[in-house]
N, C-alpha and C positions, 0 to 999 in steps of 0.2 A: 662460349660456354656462360649457360644460363646458371644465373646464380640464385634459388630459390630461398627465401628465409626459412629456417624449420622452429617449428612451435615445439618448444618442448617442455615437461612436465614442472621444471622449474624458471621456467621463461619470466619475466617479469609479467606480461598481459596476463599470460595464463594463471598466475600467482595472485593477480589482483581479481581477479575473477573468481578464484576459488577464496579470497579474504570476502567479498562480496556478497558470496553466498552463505557463506558461515555466519558471516555476521548479519544475513535476511534470517537465515535458520535460529541463529541464536537469542533476537530478537522476539519470533514466533514463540519459542519455548518459555521466554521469559515472562510472556505477555499472557502466561496461563493461570488461570486461577487457582487455587488453593486445591481446591476440590477437583479442579481438572486432571491436576500434578499428581495426584492420589489414586484417580481412578487410571492414570495413565501407567503409575506403578501398578496398582494391579492386574488392569488387562496384559502388561507387559509380563509380570509373573505368571498369569495364567497358562499364556502362549510358551511356558520352559518346560524342560525336558524335568526340572527338581517335582513342578507341580503334578506333573504325569507319577511320578515315582511317587511321590508324597500319599496320592490317592491309591494308588495300588496298594500301597502298603495299610493304608489307613483301612480298606474296604478288605481286605484280605484277614488285617487282625480283626475287624466286627464280625465278621462271617465266621472265623474260626473259633472267636470267641461262643457266636451263637449259634453254632450247629451242636446239636444235641449228645455227640460220644465225648465232648469235653467239658470235663467235672470241673467246671466254671457255670457261675450265676449267668442263667441266660437273661437276655433283658428285652431283647426282639430277638425272637426264635423266627425261623425259616416262615413265609417266604419275607424275611428282613423289611417289616410295612415301615417301621422308622428309619432304618437308614435310607428307603425308597423317597419319606417325607423330607428327609434331609436333605437329600439330593436334589429334589426337585426345589427345593428352596435356594438352594445353592445354584443351580442352572439357572433360575431366574434374577438371580442378584450378579451371576459373572455376567452374563449374555446382557445385561443391560451397560455393565462397565463396557463390554466389546464393542455395543453400540455407540455409547459417549464418547469412544476414542476414534470409532469409525466417523462419526456426525464431523469432531473435529479436525479428521485427516479429511474430509472431503473438503470443506468452509478453506484448509489450507491449499488444496490442490486447485481450486476456483480460484483462490488469490493467486496463483502461482500462473493458471492460463488467464488471468486477465495481465498479468504482467507481459508474460509471453505474446498476447498480440498486440498490446500496448507497444513491445518492442519489434514485433511483425511491421505494425502498420508505420511506425516511425523509418525502419530500415526501407520500408516500401517508398515513401514518400523522400527519402533520401536518393536512392537508387534512380527514381525517376528523376528528379534532379537532374543528378550526375548526368545519364542517360541523354536530359536534352540539353544540357552544355554541351556536352562532348558531340552531340549533331551541329550545334550551332557552330563549334570551333574548327569542326570536321566541312561545313560547307562554305565559312568564311576561307579556308585553306585550302577551297578545292576539291578536296579528298571525296571519292565517288563513293567507296564502299559506306558511305554516310546514307546514302539513299535506299539501303536496306529498307525494304517494306517492314521488318518483322520490327525491326530496330525502332524505327517509326510510332509502329503501335506500342512495341514496350513501351517510349519516351513520353506516352499518354498516361494522365493521372489515372487511377484504378478508381472506378466507382465501387466502393466497397460495399454499402448497403445492396447496391445493385447484386453483386456477385454471392452476397449473402441471401437475399431473397431468390436467385438463379438455385444455387443450390439448395437451400430446404423443400423447393419446388420439385425437383429433379431427383433428390434422395430418395430411393426406395422407403417405407415404413418398417 
C-alpha cells in the first residue's frame, strides 16, 4: 500500500505559503501613496451598486425637477444641458481614477510575473541538477533506466535566452 502525503488547506506548508502571499500583498498595499489610496477608494466605490443607485436617484430627481409639468423652478430645462456637462466632467474624472488604479494593478502584475519567472528559473535549475545527480547515481549503481534519452535531454541545462528567442520568432503576431 502506497501512502501519499495529503496537502490540506490547514497544513503547515500551505499556511506558510498563504502567510507569505498575505505579507507581500500587505506590503504592496501599505507602500501606496496617499493619492493612490484615495484614488483606489474612489475607483472601488465607482464599481459598486451604491454608486449606480446614487446616480439613478440623482438623474431621476434632476429630470423630474426640470420637466415642464412639475410645479418647481426649472434650472435645467430639457435637453438638460447642465446635467450633460456635469456628467461629462464626472466621466472624465472617474475614468482617470480607473486608469490610475489599472496602471497600479498592472505594475503589481508585472512584479508578480517577474517573481514567478525567477521562481520558475530556480525550479528549473534545481530540477536539472537533481536529474543530473540521479543519473550519476543510477550509472554508478548500474541501473539501466538512467540511459533513457529523454532523461539525458532533460538533464541538460536549459538555455532560457535561446528558448525565449525561439518562442518570440515562432509565435504568431
